[in-house]
C-alpha positions as CSV (number, residue, x, y, z in Angstrom):
1,M,-0.4,4.8,14.8
2,S,-0.5,8.4,13.5
3,G,2.2,10.5,15.0
4,T,4.5,7.5,15.7
5,P,7.7,6.5,14.0
6,C,7.1,3.9,11.3
7,P,8.8,0.6,12.1
8,D,11.5,-0.3,9.7
9,F,10.9,-3.3,7.5
10,T,12.2,-5.1,4.4
11,L,10.1,-7.0,1.8
12,P,10.7,-8.4,-1.6
13,G,9.2,-6.4,-4.4
14,T,8.4,-6.5,-8.1
15,A,11.2,-5.8,-10.7
16,G,13.6,-7.9,-8.6
17,T,13.8,-5.2,-5.9
18,T,14.1,-5.5,-2.2
19,F,12.3,-2.7,-0.4
20,S,13.6,-1.4,2.9
21,L,11.8,1.4,4.6
22,S,15.0,2.8,6.0
23,A,16.5,3.1,2.5
24,A,13.3,4.3,0.9
25,S,12.7,7.8,-0.4
26,K,10.3,9.6,1.8
27,P,7.5,10.9,2.0
28,L,5.9,7.6,1.2
29,V,2.4,6.2,0.7
30,I,2.0,2.6,1.7
31,Y,-1.4,1.0,0.8
32,F,-2.3,-2.4,1.9
33,Y,-4.8,-4.3,-0.2
34,P,-6.4,-7.8,0.1
35,K,-5.6,-9.5,-3.2
36,D,-4.3,-9.0,-6.7
37,N,-6.8,-9.1,-9.6
38,T,-9.9,-8.6,-7.5
39,P,-12.3,-5.8,-8.4
40,G,-11.8,-3.5,-5.5
41,C,-8.0,-4.0,-5.4
42,T,-7.7,-3.5,-9.1
43,N,-9.7,-0.2,-9.0
44,E,-7.7,1.1,-6.0
45,T,-4.4,0.2,-7.7
46,M,-5.5,1.9,-11.0
47,D,-6.5,5.0,-9.0
48,F,-3.0,5.2,-7.5
49,R,-1.5,4.5,-10.9
50,D,-3.6,7.2,-12.6
51,L,-2.5,9.8,-9.9
52,H,1.1,8.6,-9.8
53,A,2.5,11.6,-11.7
54,Q,0.8,14.0,-9.3
55,F,2.2,12.0,-6.2
56,A,5.6,12.1,-7.8
57,A,5.3,15.9,-8.5
58,A,4.6,16.2,-4.7
59,G,7.8,14.3,-4.0
60,V,5.9,11.2,-2.7
61,S,6.5,7.6,-3.6
62,I,3.9,4.8,-3.5
63,V,4.1,1.1,-2.7
64,G,1.3,-1.4,-2.5
65,I,1.5,-4.4,-0.2
66,S,-0.5,-7.6,-0.1
67,R,0.1,-11.3,0.9
68,D,0.3,-12.3,-2.8
69,S,3.4,-13.8,-4.3
70,I,6.0,-11.9,-6.3
71,K,4.8,-13.8,-9.4
72,S,1.2,-12.7,-8.8
73,H,2.4,-9.1,-8.2
74,E,4.5,-9.1,-11.4
75,N,1.5,-10.2,-13.5
76,F,-0.8,-7.7,-11.7
77,K,1.8,-4.9,-12.2
78,A,2.3,-5.7,-15.9
79,K,-1.5,-6.0,-16.6
80,L,-2.1,-2.6,-15.0
81,E,1.1,-1.0,-16.3
82,L,2.1,0.2,-12.8
83,P,4.8,2.9,-12.4
84,F,5.4,1.8,-8.8
85,E,6.4,-1.4,-7.1
86,L,4.3,-4.0,-5.3
87,L,5.6,-5.7,-2.2
88,S,4.9,-9.3,-1.1
89,D,4.2,-9.9,2.6
90,A,3.4,-13.6,2.3
91,E,4.5,-14.1,6.0
92,E,2.3,-11.2,7.1
93,T,5.2,-9.6,9.0
94,V,4.6,-6.0,7.8
95,C,0.8,-6.6,7.9
96,T,1.2,-7.4,11.6
97,L,3.4,-4.4,12.2
98,F,0.7,-2.1,10.8
99,D,-2.2,-4.2,12.4
100,V,-4.0,-4.7,9.1
101,I,-4.8,-8.4,9.4
102,K,-8.4,-8.7,10.6
103,M,-11.2,-11.2,10.7
104,K,-13.6,-10.5,7.9
105,N,-16.8,-12.1,6.6
106,M,-16.6,-13.6,3.2
107,Y,-19.6,-15.4,1.8
108,G,-20.9,-16.0,5.3
109,K,-17.8,-17.3,6.9
110,Q,-15.1,-15.7,9.0
111,V,-11.7,-15.5,7.3
112,R,-8.4,-13.7,8.1
113,G,-7.5,-11.1,5.6
114,I,-6.0,-7.6,5.0
115,E,-8.2,-4.7,6.0
116,R,-7.8,-2.2,3.1
117,S,-5.6,0.5,4.8
118,T,-3.3,3.4,3.7
119,F,-0.5,5.1,5.6
120,V,1.5,8.2,4.8
121,I,5.0,8.4,6.2
122,D,6.7,11.8,6.2
123,A,10.4,12.6,5.4
124,G,11.3,11.9,9.0
125,G,9.9,8.4,9.0
126,V,6.8,9.3,11.1
127,I,3.3,8.0,10.2
128,V,1.5,11.2,9.7
129,R,-1.9,9.9,8.5
130,E,-3.7,6.6,8.3
131,W,-6.9,5.4,6.7
132,R,-8.5,2.1,7.8
133,K,-11.5,0.2,6.4
134,V,-10.9,2.2,3.1
135,K,-13.7,2.5,0.6
136,V,-12.0,2.6,-2.8
137,P,-14.0,5.4,-4.7
138,G,-12.2,8.7,-4.3
139,H,-9.6,7.3,-1.8
140,A,-6.4,7.8,-3.9
141,A,-7.5,11.4,-4.6
142,E,-8.1,12.0,-0.8
143,V,-4.6,10.7,-0.1
144,L,-3.2,12.9,-2.8
145,A,-5.0,16.0,-1.3
146,F,-3.5,15.1,2.1
147,V,0.1,14.7,0.8
148,N,-0.1,18.0,-1.0
149,T,-0.4,19.6,2.5
150,L,2.9,18.1,3.7
């Protein structure tokens, strides 16, 4: 997907917001994560939270997307004191656009779920970098290092 225009989308977000890519400030980091309040997702989200001021200083916004409900996202956001919004893709519309729904092994059985992935969209709305099958440790810092080169 890198080098291609990012497809426009609209999703409900925390704080009563509706997020539309076409109306969003760009550049933008979009990270897809499997589930609120799970260890890896909590750590990844806290890493983006902890580096938020540096992303903002670079002129970059952050949004997190999962299939969780807005209510779940609101609780997760409050618990972690997040300075950015979480978007609910319960219908998997945007997950499908970004091809992040994959078959995964969980406790010995195949399940459909979100493959942890991050995308950077530049000011022109083009996907300039993507990470798939993300390993959490150090990932947010790697994304920050990349956006600082934009």
